[in-house]
ZATORMAR-279397 format. One line per 5 residues: their letters; for each residue x negated, y, z of N, C-alpha, C. Coordinates in steps of 0.05 Angstrom, whole numbers, plus 5000, padded with zeros to 4 digits. Atoms other than C-alpha are relative to their C-alpha. Example, Ala and Ser with C-alpha at 12.3 -4.5 7.8 and 13.67 -1.06 7.14 Angstrom:
ZATORMAR-279397
AS = 4982,4976,5000,4754,4910,5156,4982,5024,5000  5016,4976,4999,4727,4979,5143,5015,5022,5014
end
This chain:
ZATORMAR-279397
MTRDI = 4983,4976,5000,5000,5000,5000,4983,5025,5000  5018,4977,5000,4942,5047,5014,4991,5007,4972  5008,4995,5028,4918,5038,4942,5023,5012,4984  4977,4989,5014,4988,5052,4917,5003,5030,5005  4998,4972,4993,4989,5118,4954,4978,5016,4986
ETREA = 5023,4987,5012,4920,5136,4926,5004,5004,4970  4997,4998,5028,4942,5125,4855,5026,5015,4992  4976,4985,5005,5004,5168,4861,4998,5029,5010  5001,4972,4993,5016,5243,4866,5027,5012,4997  4975,4984,5002,5077,5286,4881,4994,5025,4984
IEVPV = 5005,4977,5017,5082,5339,4827,5026,5016,4997  4977,4983,5006,5127,5398,4809,4996,5012,4972  5001,4988,5027,5144,5425,4740,5022,5021,4998  4979,4979,5003,5180,5492,4729,5014,4997,4973  4985,5002,5024,5236,5484,4678,5025,5017,5002
TGLRL = 4976,4983,5001,5290,5536,4661,5005,5014,5027  4997,4986,4974,5277,5574,4726,5003,4982,5024  4998,5019,4977,5281,5511,4769,4974,4985,5003  5023,5017,4996,5227,5469,4800,5009,4971,5002  4994,5029,5000,5234,5396,4783,4978,4985,5014
RGTYH = 5020,5015,4984,5199,5348,4830,5001,4971,4992  5002,5028,5008,5174,5280,4813,4974,4987,5011  5023,5016,4992,5121,5227,4824,4984,4992,4976  5019,5007,5022,5060,5217,4779,4985,4975,5008  5015,5025,4996,5034,5146,4776,4976,5000,4981
KPNMG = 5024,4996,5016,4962,5153,4752,4993,4975,4985  5007,5024,5015,4941,5106,4696,4973,4989,5008  5025,5014,4994,4887,5055,4710,4981,5003,4976  5019,4996,5022,4828,5078,4668,4974,4985,5004  5025,5015,4995,4777,5029,4695,4995,4998,5030
TQASA = 5006,5002,4972,4742,5029,4762,5012,5023,5016  4988,4977,4986,4769,5098,4779,5020,5014,4981  4980,4986,5015,4833,5130,4754,4996,5030,5004  5005,4971,4997,4820,5204,4740,5014,5015,4977  4987,4984,5021,4853,5260,4702,4982,5003,4976
GAAEK = 5019,4997,5022,4790,5269,4661,5000,4976,4981  5000,5025,5016,4790,5196,4638,5026,4998,4984  4974,5001,5014,4864,5201,4621,5000,5019,4976  5000,4981,5022,4852,5262,4579,4983,4990,4976  5018,5010,5022,4795,5229,4539,5014,4978,4985
SKVVG = 4989,5024,5014,4835,5166,4523,5028,5006,4988  4974,4993,5011,4901,5203,4506,5020,4978,5004  4981,5021,4994,4946,5153,4540,5029,5010,4994  4972,4993,5003,5021,5151,4527,5012,5002,5028  4987,4997,4974,5066,5173,4584,5028,4988,4999
LLFLN = 4972,5010,4997,5131,5142,4609,5014,5017,5020  4984,4982,4983,5184,5188,4637,5026,4985,5008  4976,5014,4990,5235,5152,4681,5020,5021,5011  4979,4982,4992,5301,5189,4690,5017,4988,5023  4982,5009,4979,5351,5185,4747,5020,4980,4990
HGFLP = 4978,5019,5005,5400,5127,4749,5026,5013,5009  4975,4986,4992,5463,5170,4750,4994,5020,5022  5004,4982,4977,5468,5206,4817,4976,4992,5017  5020,5011,4981,5413,5164,4849,4974,5014,4997  5027,4988,5001,5344,5191,4866,4982,4984,4982
RAAPG = 5017,5011,5020,5285,5176,4822,4988,4973,5006  5010,5026,4993,5265,5113,4860,5017,4978,4988  4980,5019,5012,5327,5077,4830,5008,4979,5021  4991,5020,4981,5365,5021,4865,4978,4980,5008  5020,5019,4990,5320,4978,4909,4971,5008,4993
DSAVG = 5027,4990,5008,5260,5022,4889,4990,4986,4975  5009,5015,5024,5259,4985,4823,4983,5017,4982  5015,4983,5017,5234,5045,4784,4972,5004,5010  5027,4998,4988,5176,5051,4833,4983,4977,4992  5015,5024,5007,5155,4980,4820,4993,4999,4970
WANAL = 5006,5000,5029,5160,4987,4744,4978,5020,4994  5020,4979,5005,5120,5052,4745,4973,4991,5010  5025,5010,4989,5067,5021,4790,4987,4980,4981  5011,5021,5017,5059,4960,4745,4990,5011,4973  5008,4989,5026,5056,5000,4680,4976,5019,5003
AEDGY = 5023,4984,4996,5007,5050,4709,4975,4983,5003  5022,5018,4998,4963,4992,4727,4991,4989,4973  5006,5009,5027,4967,4971,4654,4987,5022,4984  5014,4979,5014,4940,5039,4634,5018,5022,4989  4981,4979,5009,5002,5082,4622,5005,5020,5022
ACFRF = 4993,4979,4981,5015,5149,4655,5030,5000,5004  4971,5003,4994,5083,5142,4690,5010,5023,5017  4988,4977,4985,5128,5197,4716,5029,4993,5007  4972,5003,4991,5192,5191,4757,5009,5027,5009  4991,4973,4994,5230,5256,4759,5029,5001,5007
DLPGL = 4973,4993,4994,5293,5281,4792,5009,5023,4982  4990,4979,5017,5335,5323,4744,5014,5021,5018  4988,4979,4983,5366,5389,4768,5025,4992,5015  4978,5007,4983,5413,5380,4826,5000,4972,5011  5002,5028,4991,5390,5309,4839,4975,4996,5016
GDSDG = 5024,5007,4985,5342,5281,4890,4986,5024,5012  5016,4979,4987,5286,5330,4909,4999,5025,4982  5002,4978,5018,5294,5378,4850,5019,5023,5007  4983,4977,4996,5324,5448,4852,5025,4998,4983  4975,4999,5015,5393,5464,4827,5023,4986,5013
EAPNP = 4975,5012,4991,5464,5441,4836,5008,4978,4981  4990,5022,5017,5492,5375,4811,5024,5010,4984  4977,4991,5017,5539,5389,4752,5026,4987,5008  4974,5011,4993,5613,5380,4764,5020,5008,4978  5003,5029,4995,5643,5339,4734,4975,4989,4987
MLDFV = 5026,5011,5008,5579,5299,4727,5002,4984,4974  4998,5017,5023,5604,5249,4675,5003,5016,4974  4996,4984,5024,5628,5301,4626,4974,5015,4992  5025,4985,5006,5562,5340,4632,4980,4981,4987  5020,5020,5010,5518,5278,4621,5008,4990,4972
NGGGY = 4991,5011,5026,5561,5250,4564,5000,5020,4978  5003,4979,5020,5557,5316,4529,4972,5008,4994  5029,4994,5005,5481,5317,4531,4991,5024,5016  5007,4976,4985,5478,5371,4584,4971,5001,5011  5027,5001,4989,5411,5348,4613,4979,4999,4978
APVVS = 5020,5005,5022,5378,5339,4544,4980,5023,4998  5021,4979,5003,5345,5409,4539,4980,5000,5023  5018,5000,4977,5316,5402,4609,4980,4977,4997  5018,5022,5004,5287,5333,4594,4980,5005,4978  5017,4993,5022,5259,5358,4528,4977,5019,5009
ALAKQ = 5020,4981,4989,5224,5417,4563,4981,4986,5019  5016,5015,4981,5199,5371,4618,4980,4983,4986  5018,5018,5015,5169,5321,4568,4978,5016,4987  5020,4983,5013,5134,5377,4531,4978,5009,5020  5019,4990,4980,5102,5404,4594,4982,4977,5010
LVERF = 5015,5023,4991,5080,5334,4617,4978,4993,4980  5019,5006,5021,5046,5321,4550,4977,5020,5000  5021,4979,5000,5009,5387,4553,4983,4999,5025  5014,4999,4974,4991,5384,4627,4981,4976,5003  5016,5024,4996,4964,5313,4625,4987,4990,4975
SLSGI = 5013,5007,5026,4938,5312,4553,5008,4973,4991  4990,5026,5008,4981,5253,4534,5003,4999,4969  4995,5003,5029,4990,5225,4464,5029,5003,4993  4972,4997,5004,5065,5228,4473,5015,4989,5024  4983,5009,4978,5123,5208,4518,5020,4979,4990
VIVGH = 4978,5019,5003,5169,5147,4521,5019,5006,5022  4979,4994,4980,5234,5165,4556,5015,4975,5007  4988,5024,4990,5263,5110,4600,5026,5009,5015  4975,4993,4987,5337,5116,4619,5017,4976,5005  4982,5021,4993,5386,5071,4653,5029,5010,5002
CAGSV = 4972,4993,4999,5462,5074,4643,5004,5030,4992  4997,4972,5007,5478,5149,4646,4973,5013,4992  5026,4990,5008,5403,5162,4642,4993,4994,4972  5005,5007,5028,5401,5126,4575,5015,5019,4982  4985,4980,5016,5454,5175,4549,4984,5025,4998
TALFA = 5017,4976,5000,5410,5233,4570,4975,4996,4983  5024,5005,5016,5349,5200,4539,5006,5001,4970  4993,5000,5029,5384,5190,4472,5006,5029,4990  4994,4973,5007,5409,5262,4471,4974,5017,4999  5024,4984,4998,5340,5289,4490,4980,4993,4978
APLTR = 5021,5009,5019,5298,5249,4440,4999,5017,4974  5001,4984,5025,5319,5287,4376,4990,5029,5005  5009,4973,4994,5301,5353,4412,4971,5000,5007  5026,5002,4988,5233,5328,4433,4980,4988,4981  5020,5010,5019,5176,5324,4383,4980,4982,5014
ECHGL = 5019,5017,4985,5133,5293,4438,5011,4973,5007  4988,5026,4994,5181,5234,4447,4993,4981,4978  5009,5021,5019,5151,5173,4412,5016,4975,5002  4984,5025,4997,5199,5120,4437,5020,5002,5022  4979,5000,4980,5259,5103,4480,5003,4972,5011
VLTDP = 4992,5025,4987,5276,5049,4531,5027,5005,5013  4973,4996,4991,5350,5043,4545,5009,4974,5014  4991,5024,4985,5373,4995,4600,5029,5002,5006  4970,5001,4997,5447,4977,4599,5013,5027,4993  4988,4974,5008,5467,5039,4559,5030,4996,4993
YFFLP = 4972,5001,5009,5539,5056,4542,5003,5022,4980  4997,4982,5023,5565,5093,4481,5029,5010,4997  4973,4990,5000,5636,5111,4500,5002,5023,5021  4995,4978,4982,5666,5168,4540,5016,4990,5024  4985,5010,4977,5684,5140,4609,5015,5022,5014
RERTR = 4985,4982,4984,5736,5173,4651,5002,4991,5029  4998,5008,4972,5741,5175,4726,5027,4986,5005  4977,5017,4996,5789,5122,4750,5019,5012,5021  4980,4991,4981,5854,5143,4784,5005,4979,5021  4993,5019,4979,5880,5110,4846,5017,4977,4988
FRNEL = 4983,5021,5012,5932,5074,4804,4983,4980,4984  5017,5018,5015,5878,5046,4758,4984,4982,5018  5015,5017,4981,5838,5021,4818,5018,4978,5011  4981,5020,4989,5899,4986,4847,5007,4980,4979  4994,5018,5022,5915,4956,4779,4977,4981,4996
SEWTS = 5024,5017,5003,5844,4930,4773,4998,4979,5021  5000,5020,4978,5848,4897,4841,5021,4979,4996  4979,5019,5004,5914,4865,4823,4993,4979,4979  5008,5018,5021,5886,4835,4759,4977,4982,5009  5023,5016,4990,5825,4810,4798,5008,4978,5019
FSRLG = 4993,5018,4978,5861,4775,4855,5027,4986,4996  4974,5012,5005,5928,4755,4825,4999,4984,4974  5000,5016,5024,5939,4698,4776,5017,5013,4979  4983,4986,5019,5996,4736,4743,4985,5025,4989  5015,4978,5009,5951,4797,4740,4978,4993,4981
ALASD = 5021,5010,5018,5895,4757,4707,5012,4994,4973  4987,5005,5025,5944,4733,4654,5007,5025,4985  4993,4974,5012,5968,4804,4642,4975,5013,4988  5025,4989,5010,5896,4826,4635,4990,4987,4974  5008,5015,5025,5880,4771,4584,5017,5009,4977
LYYFL = 4982,4992,5022,5941,4791,4543,4993,5028,4991  5008,4973,5008,5921,4864,4545,4976,5001,4983  5025,5000,5016,5851,4850,4519,5004,4985,4974  4995,5013,5025,5878,4802,4467,5013,5019,4980  4987,4980,5017,5923,4857,4440,4979,5021,4990
RHIRL = 5021,4982,5008,5863,4904,4440,4982,4988,4978  5016,5014,5021,5824,4852,4400,5014,5001,4973  4985,4998,5026,5879,4850,4347,4998,5028,4989  5002,4972,5009,5876,4926,4344,4973,5005,4988  5027,4997,5011,5800,4924,4333,4998,4988,4973
LMRRN = 5001,5013,5026,5809,4875,4276,5014,5017,4979  4985,4983,5019,5860,4921,4244,4984,5025,4993  5016,4976,5005,5812,4980,4250,4975,4994,4984  5023,5008,5016,5758,4940,4213,4974,5010,5011  5025,4995,4986,5703,4950,4264,4992,5030,5000
RPPWN = 5006,4971,4996,5709,5026,4267,5000,5006,5030  5001,4993,4971,5691,5058,4334,5027,5009,5010  4974,4992,4988,5750,5068,4381,5002,5029,5005  4995,4972,4995,5780,5134,4400,4982,5013,5021  5016,4989,4978,5737,5142,4462,4970,4996,4995
ANLPL = 5029,5002,5006,5670,5130,4427,4987,5028,5002  5015,4975,4998,5617,5183,4441,4986,5005,4973  5010,4997,5028,5608,5203,4368,4974,5016,4998  5026,4986,5002,5552,5255,4379,4977,4982,5009  5020,5019,4991,5514,5201,4417,4993,4980,4979
LRCWN = 5005,5019,5021,5523,5151,4361,4984,5013,4977  5015,4986,5021,5497,5204,4312,4971,5003,5008  5028,4999,4990,5435,5213,4356,4986,4973,4995  5011,5026,5004,5423,5138,4354,4993,4996,4970  5004,5004,5029,5431,5137,4278,4976,5016,4990
QLASA = 5022,4983,5008,5383,5195,4270,4973,4988,5008  5025,5010,4990,5329,5163,4313,4993,4973,4988  5005,5027,5010,5336,5091,4291,4994,5000,4970  5005,4999,5028,5339,5107,4217,4974,5013,4993  5026,4988,5004,5276,5149,4224,4977,4982,5009
GMPIL = 5020,5019,4992,5239,5089,4253,4989,5004,5028  5010,4998,4973,5231,5110,4326,5003,4973,5014  4998,5025,4985,5215,5049,4369,5019,5003,5023  4980,4999,4979,5274,5035,4415,5003,4972,5011  4995,5025,4985,5280,4980,4467,5026,5002,5015
VLKAP = 4974,5000,4986,5350,4963,4491,5001,4974,5017  4998,5023,4982,5357,4917,4552,5029,4999,5011  4973,5003,4992,5426,4890,4567,5004,4980,5022  4994,5018,4978,5452,4858,4631,5027,4987,4995  4974,5013,5004,5511,4809,4635,5022,5019,5009
ALRSR = 4976,4984,4993,5579,4843,4637,5024,4981,5005  4977,5016,4993,5647,4819,4661,5012,4986,4976  4987,5016,5021,5673,4762,4617,4987,5005,4973  5014,4996,5025,5621,4777,4564,4985,4975,4992  5015,5023,5009,5581,4729,4522,4973,5011,4989
DFKPR = 5026,4989,5007,5508,4750,4520,5003,5029,4990  4997,4973,5011,5506,4812,4474,5029,5006,4994  4973,4995,5007,5578,4803,4456,5016,5009,5024  4984,4990,4978,5626,4844,4499,5024,4982,5004  4975,5014,4995,5691,4818,4528,5018,5003,4976
IGEFD = 4981,4999,5021,5744,4801,4477,5018,5024,5003  4984,4976,4998,5781,4865,4461,4984,5026,5004  5018,4977,4997,5722,4911,4475,4983,5004,4975  5015,4994,5025,5685,4945,4417,4971,4991,5004  5028,5010,5000,5617,4914,4401,4981,5022,4991
YLNYL = 5017,4977,5008,5574,4977,4402,4973,4991,4991  5027,5007,5007,5507,4942,4399,4999,4987,4972  4999,5011,5027,5526,4902,4337,5005,5022,4980  4994,4977,5018,5554,4965,4306,4975,5017,4996  5024,4983,5002,5490,5004,4321,4978,4985,4985
RAMSG = 5020,5015,5014,5446,4948,4296,5005,5002,4970  4993,5000,5028,5483,4948,4230,4995,5027,4987  5002,4973,5011,5479,5024,4221,4971,5011,5002  5026,4990,4994,5405,5030,4240,4982,5004,4975  5015,4996,5025,5377,5024,4169,4975,4982,4998
ARSRV = 5022,5017,5006,5318,4989,4137,4975,5007,5016  5024,4991,4986,5266,5030,4175,5002,4995,5031  4994,5003,4971,5295,5011,4243,4978,4984,5014  5019,5014,4982,5247,4991,4298,5013,4995,5027  4984,5004,4976,5300,4972,4348,4997,4971,5010
TMEFI = 5002,5026,4987,5289,4914,4396,5022,4998,5021  4979,5004,4980,5349,4888,4436,4995,4973,5014  5004,5024,4984,5341,4838,4492,5022,4997,5021  4980,5006,4980,5392,4805,4537,4986,4987,5024  5013,5011,4976,5370,4791,4609,5021,4985,5016
ENTNH = 4981,5016,4986,5406,4734,4642,4996,5001,5030  5002,5004,4970,5421,4722,4716,4991,5025,5015  5005,4975,4985,5417,4795,4737,5026,5016,5001  4976,4983,4999,5465,4853,4746,4994,5027,4987  5002,4975,5015,5477,4922,4718,4976,5017,5009
SFADD = 5022,4983,4990,5424,4955,4762,4973,4989,4995  5026,5014,5004,5369,4904,4746,4983,5001,5026  5015,4996,4976,5350,4914,4819,4994,4975,5016  5006,5025,4986,5349,4841,4840,4973,4989,4990  5027,5011,5007,5285,4798,4835,4998,4993,4970
RGRAA = 5000,5008,5028,5304,4769,4767,5000,5024,4982  4998,4976,5017,5323,4836,4737,4975,5016,5000  5024,4983,4998,5262,4874,4762,4977,4987,4985  5022,5014,5013,5214,4821,4738,5004,4999,4969  4994,5002,5028,5248,4813,4670,4996,5027,4986
VRESL = 5003,4974,5011,5250,4888,4657,4970,5007,4997  5029,4995,5001,5176,4894,4674,4987,4985,4978  5012,5016,5021,5157,4837,4628,5008,5010,4973  4991,4990,5026,5199,4865,4571,4986,5026,4994  5014,4975,5005,5169,4934,4580,4971,4996,4993
EKWLG = 5028,5005,5006,5098,4908,4581,4996,4989,4972  5002,5011,5027,5109,4867,4518,5006,5020,4979  4992,4980,5020,5144,4922,4480,4980,5023,4998  5020,4979,5001,5094,4976,4500,4974,4990,4988  5024,5011,5012,5036,4930,4482,5002,4998,4970
ANFPA = 4997,5003,5028,5065,4920,4413,5002,5027,4986  4995,4974,5013,5083,4993,4399,4981,5022,5009  5017,4979,4989,5038,5035,4444,4978,4987,5017  5020,5014,4984,4978,4993,4465,4983,5020,5016  5015,4983,4983,4942,5024,4524,4970,4998,4993
RRPAG = 5029,5000,5007,4870,5045,4510,4985,5006,5026  5015,4998,4975,4826,5032,4570,4972,4991,4996  5028,5008,5003,4751,5023,4580,4998,4969,5002  5005,5029,5000,4724,4953,4569,4996,4990,5029  5003,5012,4974,4728,4908,4630,5020,5009,5020
SERSS = 4980,4990,4981,4787,4944,4661,5026,4985,4998  4975,5014,5003,4840,4894,4639,5007,4986,5026  4989,5013,4976,4883,4868,4695,5005,4971,4993  4995,5029,5005,4885,4792,4701,5029,4994,4999  4972,5007,5002,4950,4759,4683,5011,4991,5027
QAARA = 4991,5008,4973,4952,4729,4753,5007,5024,5017  4996,4976,4984,4946,4798,4784,5025,5014,4990  4976,4987,5011,4999,4825,4737,5025,4987,5010  4976,5013,4991,5048,4773,4758,5004,5001,5030  4998,4998,4971,5032,4783,4831,5011,5026,5010
STYEA = 4988,4975,4993,5061,4853,4829,5026,4996,5014  4976,5005,4984,5114,4854,4883,5017,5025,5002  4981,4978,4999,5176,4897,4887,5014,5001,5027  4986,5000,4974,5196,4880,4958,4988,5021,5018  5013,4980,4983,5147,4930,4988,5015,5026,4998
LYPR = 4987,4973,5000,5176,4998,5008,4980,5021,4993  5020,4981,5008,5136,5048,4968,5009,5028,5008  4993,4972,4995,5132,5121,4987,5010,5013,4975  4988,4987,5023,5173,5165,4942,4988,5028,4995
end
């Protein structure tokens, strides 16, 4: 743990009149990690965004573990709280969902990425977002020349609405009542018929500006990694019967230059915060980064595979 503290630094970045606070995980450049060594090798940086309202550590400190492991691999990693969240200045937007789904945080993330690249002499930035954070990452990427890639974990592409009390009670009824379960199955079957009649066109609540961002980035050949967790009554990548298959739709519209990688992670949950999820996300990130943005480190600084797999996420890391 002492070494973890030594290889991390709390930093502040002024953006649009606010001070954003985050944690810098210094890249392993050999026997000693230094800012000078990082500047000479021009490493790529990873910018981890908030998981919705949660602070930058993410559920179960999972983002801390991923950033530690990838910094050990030679990547400069940054975990930042966006305005109004965690330790950063500002007020949380209200309503939060509408603000995020409209790309409200995108200009802030773009300005933050630019400053990080300049301040730490990076070759570029890969933006990592989970759920609502993936929406922000997608909106920010077209605004950010310094963004070289995206990692989206369990993203969504529709416009969710806050659930009313009636909707919550109805959901509980369908979950615990046999009659409710039958009614739910019938409802989704009718929705499936409607999707077939629409010939695979996005539904009324699709986030069309977000889909256009995806099309712009994927068709231009930006490397994108999508990691999906199991969903209720879904079949791997396939959603529940009656729900629109956004990932298949996006894959089809990405074009010949697409560099999109989609992976399904079994036996985990939406947060990826359990042992299986944290390990699988780390392994997928390491493999994808190695293929698209190989870390350049001095000879002899490679971490052994045994040490890489020994990285533990149960430890409580300082934030």
